[in-house]
N, C-alpha and C positions, 0 to 999 in steps of 0.2 A: 504493500500500499504507499501510499504517496507520503503519508505521515513518517512511516518508520524510516522512508529515505530521507525525508528533510532532518528528522530526530539525529539520525547517523552524521549528516552534512554540518548541523549546526551545533549539537551536543549540547542542546537547550530543548526540553521538552515544550516550555513557554514560548519560545522563539520557532519552533516548528509548527506550533500550532496557530500561533499568529498568521505566520507566512500562510498556512495551508487555508484559513480563513477567508484570507484577500485573495487569494489564487482565483477564485471562480468570478471574483468582481472585476479584476484586472486583466485578466488571461481571458475571459469569455464575456461576460454579462454585458460590458462597454463595448467591445470591438462588435459583438452580436447586435446590440440596439443601434449604433450606427448603422451596420450594414442592413438591419430590419427595416430601419425609418426608410432608407433608399430605396430598399426592395420593395416596400410597400408604394412608394409614390411612382416607381416604375411600373410595377404589376398595375396600379389602378390607370395610370396614364395609358399603357398600351390595351388594354381592356376597353379603353374609352377612344381609342384611336387617335393618341397624343403622345408626346414623347417624354413626360415629366421632367425632372430637372437636368437641364443639359448647359448651364452658364458655368458653374463652378466646377473647374478641372474636365478631364476627358469625360464626355457625356454626363456631366454632374456629380462625379464620383465622390467629391469633396464636400457636396452640398449641405450632408449633414454635421460634418465638423464645422462647417461655417454658423449653422445654426448653433449647435453647442457654445461655441463663442461667443454668440449674439446673446445667448440665454443668461450665460456668465455675467454679462456685463448689464445686464438689466436690472433697473431698480425693483426692491423688495418692497412691494407696496401692499400696505396693512390699513384696511380702512378704520377709522376712529370706533365704529362700534363691532367690531370683531372682537372675539375672545381671543386676545393674543396667544397665552400659553396653549390652548388646544390647537390653534389655528397653525402656530408653528410645529407642533409637535406631530400633526395628522400625515404630512407627506413622509415623515421620518417612519412613523409606523406602518404605513401602507408598503414603502421601500423594504424595512426591515422584515415584514411577513413574506414578501415576495423573495427576498435573499436567503433567507433562513430554510425556504423549501431545498435550495441547492444543496444543503448539507449533505442529504440523503440519496442525491440521484446519483447512480453511478455512470460515469461517462466512459470508463471502461473498466478491465480486470484489474488495471494498477491504480486508477485515481477516482477515488470515491470519498468524500468529505468526511462522512461517519457512517461505519457499515452497522447501524444498528437494528436489530431485531423488528423494532416496529416501526421501519422506513416509511411506508405507503400511510399509516396512519398518523404519523409523525408528520409527515407532508400535509395531509388534510387538515390537521390541527393547527399548524403553526400558521398556515395562510388563512385562518380563520381573523387573526391580528388585521387582514386587510379590511375586512368587514368593520371592525372597530374603528380603524383609521378612516375609513370613507364616512363613517356616520359622525365622526368627531369632526373632521374638517368641513362637512355640511351644516352641521350645528353651529361650530365656531363662526362660520361664514356671515351669520348673520342675513341671510340671504334666503328668498322663497324659492328661488330656483336652485340653489345649492342643497338646500334641505329637503326639497321634492326628490333631487335626482340621489340624494344619499340614502332616503327611507327607500326608493326603489331598487339601488343597488344590493341594500342590506335584504329586502325581501326576495331577491331573486338570486343572490347568493346561497341565501340560507335554504330556500326551496330547490336548488338543483343541487345542493349536496346531498339530498337525499337519495335520488338515483345513482351517482357516483360512489357514494358509499356502498349501496346495494350489490353494484357492480364488482367494486373491489372484493366485499366479503364473498362474492361467487369466485372471483380468481384464486382468493385466499382456501377455498374449501378443495380446488382442484390442486393448486400447488403445495398447499400445507404450510407456506411461510408468508410473512409479512416484510419480509427482508428484499428490497428490489434488486440488491446484487444476487442473492440467492434465486429469485424468478430469473433472472436474465440467465443465469447458469442453468437453470432447469431445462431453458429453451435453446440449449447449446446445440453443434454440430450445423444443421441445415435447416432451410426456411420451412421444412415440412414437420419441424418440431416445435414451430411458433405457435402460441397459443390462440392465434387468430385461425388456424388449421388443426384445432383440437389438442395442441401440445405433443408431447413425445410419449403418446400413449397410442395402442393399437387396437385394431378389432373393431365392435361394435361401439364402443365408447367413442372411439374418436369419430364415427361417423355420425353418432347423435350429437357430440358437442360441438362439430363444426357449425352448424347451423345457428346455435345458439350463441357462440363466441361471435361470431359476425354481427348479429343483432347486439349484444353487450358491446362490442366495439362500438358501434353505431351510436349507442345509448350513453355511454361514458364521452364520447367525442362531442356529442352536442350539448352534454351537462357541462362540462369544462368548456365549452366554448361560450356558454352562458355565464360561467363563473368569472370569466376574465373580460365579462361585458364586451363582446366583439360582435359584428352584425351575424344574423339579425337580433341578437339579443344586447343591444344596446341602448335600451331604452335608459337607464341612469345619464347616458350622456347626448340623450337626443337632442341634436343641436337645432332642430325645427322648433322645439318644443322648450327647451330647458336652458338655452344658449349653449352652456358647456356642461351642466350637470354639477356634481358636485365640486367640481374644482373650476366654478366660473370665477371664483375672487382671487385666484392664484396667480402669480406671476414670477417671472425670473426663474431660478433654480428649484423654487418650491414646486413650481407647476412641472420642471424637468424632472424631478423626482416621481412624480405620479406618471408623467409618461416614461420614464424608465423602468417602474415598476411594472407597468402594464405590457410593456414588451419582454421584459424578465418572466412575466406569468404566462404570456404566450408560450415561449419557450419551455418553461416548467411543465405546464398541463401537456403539450406534446411530447416530451420527454417520457413523462408518467404512463401516457397512452403506449408509446413505442415500447417502452419496457413491459409493461403489461401484457402486450397483444404481439408485438412485432420484435421477440428476441433482445429487446434492448440494445446492447452493444454488440451482440453478438452477430457476425458475419452469416448471411444468408447462404454462400458456397465455400466456406472453408477460408483457411489463412495462408497467404504467401509465406508468412513465417514458419509455418508447419512444413511447407512445401520446401523451401529453400533452408530449413534447419536454423531459422535466424530467430529466435525466442525473443528478443528485445524488439522485434518489428510487430510482433501480435498486439500489445496495448496500444500501439499507433493506428493500427488497422481498426480495431475495437472502437477507438474514439473519433475516426473518420465514418464508419458505420451508424454510431449513435448520433453524432450531429447530424448526419444525412437525412437519416430517419426523422429525427427533431424536425430540422429546417423543411423536410416536405410537408409536416402536417402544419407548419407556421404558413406555408406559402399555401396551402389550402385554407386556412383562415381568411387570407388576404383575398384569394380568389371569392370566396362565398361573399366577401364584405360587398364586392362589384356586382353580386349576382343575384342576391337576394334582397326582399324589401325588408324594412324593420316591423318587429310584430308590434301590436298594441299592447298595452299592458296587461289587459284580461284575456288575450289571445296567449302571452309569454307565459303566464301562470297557469292557464287550462292546459298548455301544452306539456308542462312538468307534471301537474298533480292528476289529469286524466289520461294520460298517454306513457311518458317515460317510467314514472313511480311503479304504475301498475305491471307493466311490461318486465321492469326489472326484476319486480318482486316473483311474478311468475318463472322467469329465468332462473332465479335464486332456489327456488323450490325445485324446478327440474334438474337443476345441476346437480343438487344435494340428492336426489333420488338415483341421478345416474353414479354419482361417485359411491354410494352404500350398496346399490344393488349389482353393478356391473364391474 
Protein backbone atom coordinates (compact mmCIF):
# COMPACT_ATOMS: atom_id res chain seq x y z
CA UNK A 1 0.00 0.00 0.00
CA UNK A 2 1.06 3.60 -0.61
CA UNK A 3 1.13 4.39 3.12
CA UNK A 4 3.75 1.70 3.79
CA UNK A 5 5.93 3.04 0.98
CA UNK A 6 5.62 6.63 2.25
CA UNK A 7 6.37 5.47 5.80
CA UNK A 8 9.54 3.74 4.65
CA UNK A 9 10.59 6.84 2.66
CA UNK A 10 9.91 9.46 5.36
CA UNK A 11 10.53 7.39 8.49
CA UNK A 12 7.59 9.15 10.15
CA UNK A 13 4.06 7.80 10.51
CA UNK A 14 2.63 11.34 10.86
CA UNK A 15 4.41 12.66 7.77
CA UNK A 16 3.35 9.60 5.76
CA UNK A 17 -0.29 10.06 6.84
CA UNK A 18 -0.30 13.79 5.97
CA UNK A 19 1.27 13.22 2.55
CA UNK A 20 -1.11 10.35 1.83
CA UNK A 21 -4.13 12.48 2.79
CA UNK A 22 -3.06 15.29 0.43
CA UNK A 23 -2.19 13.09 -2.56
CA UNK A 24 -5.78 12.69 -3.87
CA UNK A 25 -6.31 16.48 -3.77
CA UNK A 26 -3.17 17.56 -5.63
CA UNK A 27 -2.52 14.47 -7.75
CA UNK A 28 -6.08 13.76 -8.82
CA UNK A 29 -8.99 15.98 -7.71
CA UNK A 30 -7.63 19.40 -8.75
CA UNK A 31 -6.30 18.22 -12.14
CA UNK A 32 -9.51 16.25 -12.68
CA UNK A 33 -11.70 19.29 -11.90
CA UNK A 34 -9.75 21.46 -14.35
CA UNK A 35 -10.04 18.77 -17.01
CA UNK A 36 -13.70 17.96 -16.30
CA UNK A 37 -14.87 21.59 -16.50
CA UNK A 38 -13.17 21.95 -19.89
CA UNK A 39 -14.54 18.57 -20.99
CA UNK A 40 -18.07 19.58 -20.01
CA UNK A 41 -17.78 22.80 -21.99
CA UNK A 42 -16.46 20.95 -25.02
CA UNK A 43 -19.04 18.15 -24.76
CA UNK A 44 -21.91 20.64 -24.40
CA UNK A 45 -20.49 22.74 -27.22
CA UNK A 46 -20.23 19.90 -29.72
CA UNK A 47 -23.65 18.56 -28.75
CA UNK A 48 -25.09 21.98 -29.62
CA UNK A 49 -23.13 22.26 -32.88
CA UNK A 50 -20.62 24.81 -31.56
CA UNK A 51 -16.98 24.67 -30.48
CA UNK A 52 -16.91 25.70 -26.82
CA UNK A 53 -13.87 27.60 -25.43
CA UNK A 54 -11.32 28.29 -28.18
CA UNK A 55 -9.35 31.43 -27.21
CA UNK A 56 -7.17 30.65 -24.18
CA UNK A 57 -4.53 28.22 -25.41
CA UNK A 58 -4.86 25.71 -28.24
CA UNK A 59 -8.59 24.96 -28.61
CA UNK A 60 -9.15 26.61 -25.21
CA UNK A 61 -7.18 24.06 -23.15
CA UNK A 62 -6.09 26.74 -20.65
CA UNK A 63 -9.58 28.23 -20.20
CA UNK A 64 -10.25 26.55 -16.83
CA UNK A 65 -6.82 27.64 -15.53
CA UNK A 66 -7.72 31.23 -16.45
CA UNK A 67 -11.07 30.77 -14.68
CA UNK A 68 -9.51 29.56 -11.43
CA UNK A 69 -7.04 32.49 -11.46
CA UNK A 70 -10.02 34.83 -11.92
CA UNK A 71 -11.91 33.21 -9.02
CA UNK A 72 -8.90 33.52 -6.71
CA UNK A 73 -8.81 37.27 -7.36
CA UNK A 74 -12.54 37.88 -6.96
CA UNK A 75 -13.83 39.77 -3.94
CA UNK A 76 -15.30 37.66 -1.15
CA UNK A 77 -18.73 39.26 -0.82
CA UNK A 78 -20.72 38.65 2.36
CA UNK A 79 -24.07 40.43 2.68
CA UNK A 80 -24.92 42.28 5.88
CA UNK A 81 -27.81 39.94 6.73
CA UNK A 82 -25.85 36.71 6.15
CA UNK A 83 -25.00 34.55 9.14
CA UNK A 84 -21.25 34.97 8.67
CA UNK A 85 -20.05 31.94 10.66
CA UNK A 86 -22.26 29.38 8.94
CA UNK A 87 -21.99 31.15 5.60
CA UNK A 88 -18.20 30.70 5.71
CA UNK A 89 -18.35 27.15 7.08
CA UNK A 90 -20.80 25.79 4.48
CA UNK A 91 -18.46 25.47 1.44
CA UNK A 92 -15.75 23.97 3.66
CA UNK A 93 -18.17 21.34 4.98
CA UNK A 94 -19.47 20.51 1.50
CA UNK A 95 -15.96 20.07 0.12
CA UNK A 96 -14.82 18.11 3.19
CA UNK A 97 -17.66 15.62 2.72
CA UNK A 98 -16.79 15.16 -0.95
CA UNK A 99 -13.04 14.90 -0.32
CA UNK A 100 -13.35 12.47 2.60
CA UNK A 101 -15.10 9.97 0.34
CA UNK A 102 -11.86 9.48 -1.62
CA UNK A 103 -10.19 7.95 1.46
CA UNK A 104 -11.89 4.57 0.87
CA UNK A 105 -11.80 4.49 -2.95
CA UNK A 106 -9.25 1.96 -4.29
CA UNK A 107 -7.53 3.58 -7.29
CA UNK A 108 -5.34 0.50 -7.78
CA UNK A 109 -4.05 -2.47 -5.86
CA UNK A 110 -1.26 -0.26 -4.48
CA UNK A 111 -3.04 3.06 -3.91
CA UNK A 112 -5.97 3.25 -1.53
CA UNK A 113 -6.21 5.85 1.20
CA UNK A 114 -7.68 3.58 3.87
CA UNK A 115 -8.39 -0.08 3.29
CA UNK A 116 -11.24 -0.20 5.80
CA UNK A 117 -13.79 -3.01 5.98
CA UNK A 118 -16.69 -0.53 6.10
CA UNK A 119 -15.53 1.16 2.86
CA UNK A 120 -18.80 1.56 0.95
CA UNK A 121 -20.82 2.33 4.11
CA UNK A 122 -18.22 4.91 5.15
CA UNK A 123 -18.48 6.67 1.77
CA UNK A 124 -22.27 6.88 1.97
CA UNK A 125 -22.09 8.10 5.57
CA UNK A 126 -19.38 10.73 5.13
CA UNK A 127 -21.00 12.23 2.05
CA UNK A 128 -23.94 13.02 4.35
CA UNK A 129 -21.85 16.01 5.43
CA UNK A 130 -22.66 17.50 2.03
CA UNK A 131 -26.36 17.66 2.97
CA UNK A 132 -25.54 19.48 6.21
CA UNK A 133 -23.25 21.91 4.36
CA UNK A 134 -25.84 22.69 1.68
CA UNK A 135 -28.57 23.28 4.27
CA UNK A 136 -26.19 25.46 6.26
CA UNK A 137 -25.30 27.55 3.21
CA UNK A 138 -28.91 27.98 2.13
CA UNK A 139 -30.05 29.05 5.61
CA UNK A 140 -27.06 31.32 6.32
CA UNK A 141 -27.48 33.14 2.99
CA UNK A 142 -30.75 34.69 4.21
CA UNK A 143 -32.04 34.41 0.66
CA UNK A 144 -35.31 32.71 -0.28
CA UNK A 145 -33.88 31.28 -3.50
CA UNK A 146 -30.91 29.85 -1.60
CA UNK A 147 -33.08 28.40 1.17
CA UNK A 148 -35.50 26.80 -1.28
CA UNK A 149 -32.61 25.30 -3.23
CA UNK A 150 -31.06 23.94 -0.02
CA UNK A 151 -34.35 22.35 1.09
CA UNK A 152 -34.79 20.79 -2.33
CA UNK A 153 -31.24 19.42 -2.21
CA UNK A 154 -31.69 17.92 1.25
CA UNK A 155 -34.99 16.24 0.35
CA UNK A 156 -33.56 14.94 -2.91
CA UNK A 157 -30.27 13.59 -1.54
CA UNK A 158 -31.86 11.90 1.48
CA UNK A 159 -34.58 10.31 -0.68
CA UNK A 160 -32.22 8.95 -3.33
CA UNK A 161 -29.85 7.52 -0.70
CA UNK A 162 -32.52 4.87 0.02
CA UNK A 163 -32.38 3.06 -3.36
CA UNK A 164 -28.60 3.53 -3.33
CA UNK A 165 -28.33 1.77 0.03
CA UNK A 166 -30.70 -1.01 -1.05
CA UNK A 167 -28.51 -1.77 -4.07
CA UNK A 168 -25.36 -1.54 -1.93
CA UNK A 169 -26.85 -4.09 0.50
CA UNK A 170 -27.65 -6.31 -2.50
CA UNK A 171 -24.01 -6.17 -3.60
CA UNK A 172 -22.84 -6.91 -0.05
CA UNK A 173 -25.09 -10.00 0.03
CA UNK A 174 -23.42 -11.32 -3.12
CA UNK A 175 -19.80 -10.43 -2.34
CA UNK A 176 -19.90 -10.93 1.43
CA UNK A 177 -17.91 -7.74 2.12
CA UNK A 178 -18.25 -3.96 2.40
CA UNK A 179 -14.57 -3.37 1.58
CA UNK A 180 -14.28 -1.80 -1.89
CA UNK A 181 -10.75 -3.17 -2.34
CA UNK A 182 -11.99 -6.70 -1.62
CA UNK A 183 -14.97 -6.21 -3.97
CA UNK A 184 -12.55 -5.18 -6.74
CA UNK A 185 -10.32 -8.20 -6.05
CA UNK A 186 -13.40 -10.45 -6.07
CA UNK A 187 -14.10 -9.41 -9.69
CA UNK A 188 -10.56 -10.18 -10.86
CA UNK A 189 -9.20 -11.82 -14.04
CA UNK A 190 -11.55 -10.92 -16.92
CA UNK A 191 -14.66 -8.87 -17.69
CA UNK A 192 -17.04 -11.84 -17.42
CA UNK A 193 -16.24 -11.88 -13.69
CA UNK A 194 -17.56 -8.34 -13.26
CA UNK A 195 -20.71 -8.10 -11.14
CA UNK A 196 -22.66 -6.51 -13.99
CA UNK A 197 -22.32 -9.96 -15.63
CA UNK A 198 -23.15 -11.91 -12.50
CA UNK A 199 -19.68 -11.95 -10.91
CA UNK A 200 -17.23 -14.89 -10.69
CA UNK A 201 -19.99 -17.46 -10.21
CA UNK A 202 -21.18 -20.07 -12.69
CA UNK A 203 -24.27 -21.97 -13.70
CA UNK A 204 -27.86 -21.07 -12.94
CA UNK A 205 -26.95 -18.45 -10.34
CA UNK A 206 -24.98 -16.42 -12.90
CA UNK A 207 -27.82 -16.52 -15.44
CA UNK A 208 -30.31 -15.37 -12.80
CA UNK A 209 -28.06 -12.62 -11.47
CA UNK A 210 -27.18 -10.97 -14.80
CA UNK A 211 -30.58 -9.29 -15.46
CA UNK A 212 -30.91 -8.31 -11.79
CA UNK A 213 -27.42 -6.78 -11.76
CA UNK A 214 -28.07 -4.79 -14.93
CA UNK A 215 -31.22 -3.31 -13.36
CA UNK A 216 -29.33 -2.74 -10.10
CA UNK A 217 -26.63 -0.82 -11.98
CA UNK A 218 -29.23 1.41 -13.65
CA UNK A 219 -30.92 2.11 -10.30
CA UNK A 220 -27.73 3.03 -8.45
CA UNK A 221 -26.43 5.10 -11.38
CA UNK A 222 -29.65 7.12 -11.52
CA UNK A 223 -29.70 7.46 -7.73
CA UNK A 224 -26.11 8.71 -7.55
CA UNK A 225 -26.88 11.07 -10.43
CA UNK A 226 -29.60 12.60 -8.25
CA UNK A 227 -27.31 12.72 -5.21
CA UNK A 228 -24.79 14.90 -7.06
CA UNK A 229 -27.56 17.16 -8.43
CA UNK A 230 -26.91 16.48 -12.10
CA UNK A 231 -29.48 16.82 -14.88
CA UNK A 232 -32.26 15.69 -14.99
CA UNK A 233 -32.12 15.88 -11.18
CA UNK A 234 -30.63 19.39 -10.85
CA UNK A 235 -33.66 21.12 -9.32
CA UNK A 236 -31.64 22.44 -6.30
CA UNK A 237 -29.72 24.67 -8.73
CA UNK A 238 -32.50 25.21 -11.26
CA UNK A 239 -31.35 28.47 -12.84
CA UNK A 240 -34.71 29.06 -14.51
CA UNK A 241 -36.39 29.07 -11.08
CA UNK A 242 -33.83 29.71 -8.32
CA UNK A 243 -31.11 31.88 -9.94
CA UNK A 244 -28.39 29.45 -8.80
CA UNK A 245 -29.98 27.63 -5.87
CA UNK A 246 -28.19 27.21 -2.57
CA UNK A 247 -24.96 28.94 -3.70
CA UNK A 248 -26.62 32.03 -5.19
CA UNK A 249 -25.02 34.36 -2.61
CA UNK A 250 -21.50 32.92 -2.92
CA UNK A 251 -18.63 34.40 -4.93
CA UNK A 252 -14.91 33.93 -5.46
CA UNK A 253 -13.20 30.93 -3.88
CA UNK A 254 -16.23 29.99 -1.77
CA UNK A 255 -18.19 29.46 -4.97
CA UNK A 256 -15.18 27.62 -6.40
CA UNK A 257 -15.24 25.20 -3.44
CA UNK A 258 -18.89 24.32 -4.20
CA UNK A 259 -17.91 23.88 -7.83
CA UNK A 260 -14.90 21.71 -6.95
CA UNK A 261 -17.03 19.59 -4.60
CA UNK A 262 -19.57 18.99 -7.37
CA UNK A 263 -16.96 17.67 -9.79
CA UNK A 264 -15.24 15.66 -7.04
CA UNK A 265 -18.63 14.09 -6.27
CA UNK A 266 -19.17 13.30 -9.94
CA UNK A 267 -16.03 11.20 -10.04
CA UNK A 268 -16.58 9.71 -6.56
CA UNK A 269 -20.00 8.28 -7.44
CA UNK A 270 -18.69 7.14 -10.84
CA UNK A 271 -15.82 5.38 -9.07
CA UNK A 272 -18.22 3.66 -6.66
CA UNK A 273 -20.42 2.43 -9.54
CA UNK A 274 -17.35 1.23 -11.45
CA UNK A 275 -16.06 -0.60 -8.36
CA UNK A 276 -19.35 -2.29 -7.51
CA UNK A 277 -20.34 -3.43 -10.99
CA UNK A 278 -17.44 -3.07 -13.43
CA UNK A 279 -14.47 -4.63 -11.66
CA UNK A 280 -13.07 -1.47 -10.09
CA UNK A 281 -9.37 -1.25 -10.93
CA UNK A 282 -9.35 -4.69 -12.56
CA UNK A 283 -8.47 -4.97 -16.24
CA UNK A 284 -11.10 -6.54 -18.53
CA UNK A 285 -8.44 -8.48 -20.51
CA UNK A 286 -5.53 -9.19 -18.17
CA UNK A 287 -2.30 -7.26 -17.50
CA UNK A 288 0.76 -6.51 -19.61
CA UNK A 289 2.76 -6.68 -16.39
CA UNK A 290 1.94 -10.37 -16.07
CA UNK A 291 2.64 -10.99 -19.75
CA UNK A 292 6.12 -9.43 -19.64
CA UNK A 293 6.97 -10.34 -16.06
CA UNK A 294 6.99 -6.68 -14.96
CA UNK A 295 4.98 -6.72 -11.72
CA UNK A 296 5.67 -3.01 -11.10
CA UNK A 297 3.58 -2.21 -14.18
CA UNK A 298 0.39 -3.79 -12.80
CA UNK A 299 -0.58 -0.98 -10.34
CA UNK A 300 -0.09 1.58 -13.13
CA UNK A 301 -2.35 -0.43 -15.44
CA UNK A 302 -4.92 -0.74 -12.65
CA UNK A 303 -4.89 3.03 -12.12
CA UNK A 304 -5.40 3.51 -15.86
CA UNK A 305 -8.38 1.13 -16.00
CA UNK A 306 -9.95 2.60 -12.87
CA UNK A 307 -9.73 6.21 -14.02
CA UNK A 308 -10.92 5.24 -17.51
CA UNK A 309 -14.06 3.61 -16.12
CA UNK A 310 -14.69 6.55 -13.80
CA UNK A 311 -14.17 9.12 -16.56
CA UNK A 312 -16.52 7.21 -18.85
CA UNK A 313 -19.36 7.52 -16.33
CA UNK A 314 -18.49 11.19 -15.79
CA UNK A 315 -18.83 11.64 -19.56
CA UNK A 316 -22.25 9.91 -19.45
CA UNK A 317 -23.35 12.37 -16.75
CA UNK A 318 -22.33 15.27 -19.03
CA UNK A 319 -24.01 13.59 -21.98
CA UNK A 320 -27.30 13.27 -20.10
CA UNK A 321 -27.19 16.96 -19.15
CA UNK A 322 -27.66 17.96 -22.78
CA UNK A 323 -30.03 15.12 -23.63
CA UNK A 324 -32.77 15.10 -20.98
CA UNK A 325 -35.05 17.86 -19.68
CA UNK A 326 -35.14 18.70 -15.96
CA UNK A 327 -37.69 16.94 -13.74
CA UNK A 328 -40.29 18.91 -11.83
CA UNK A 329 -40.02 18.54 -8.06
CA UNK A 330 -43.04 16.23 -7.83
CA UNK A 331 -41.78 14.10 -10.74
CA UNK A 332 -38.34 13.78 -9.16
CA UNK A 333 -39.70 12.59 -5.80
CA UNK A 334 -42.27 10.28 -7.41
CA UNK A 335 -39.57 8.68 -9.57
CA UNK A 336 -37.63 7.79 -6.42
CA UNK A 337 -40.43 6.67 -4.10
CA UNK A 338 -42.77 5.04 -6.65
CA UNK A 339 -40.24 3.36 -8.94
CA UNK A 340 -36.60 3.16 -7.81
CA UNK A 341 -37.20 2.16 -4.18
CA UNK A 342 -39.78 -0.61 -4.95
CA UNK A 343 -37.62 -2.03 -7.75
CA UNK A 344 -34.51 -1.95 -5.55
CA UNK A 345 -36.39 -3.67 -2.72
CA UNK A 346 -37.65 -6.45 -5.00
CA UNK A 347 -34.12 -6.99 -6.36
CA UNK A 348 -32.79 -7.21 -2.79
CA UNK A 349 -35.29 -9.97 -1.96
CA UNK A 350 -34.66 -11.89 -5.21
CA UNK A 351 -30.87 -11.77 -4.82
CA UNK A 352 -31.26 -12.93 -1.22
CA UNK A 353 -33.26 -15.94 -2.39
CA UNK A 354 -30.74 -16.73 -5.13
CA UNK A 355 -27.74 -16.54 -2.77
CA UNK A 356 -29.46 -18.77 -0.18
CA UNK A 357 -31.17 -21.34 -2.41
CA UNK A 358 -28.76 -21.75 -5.36
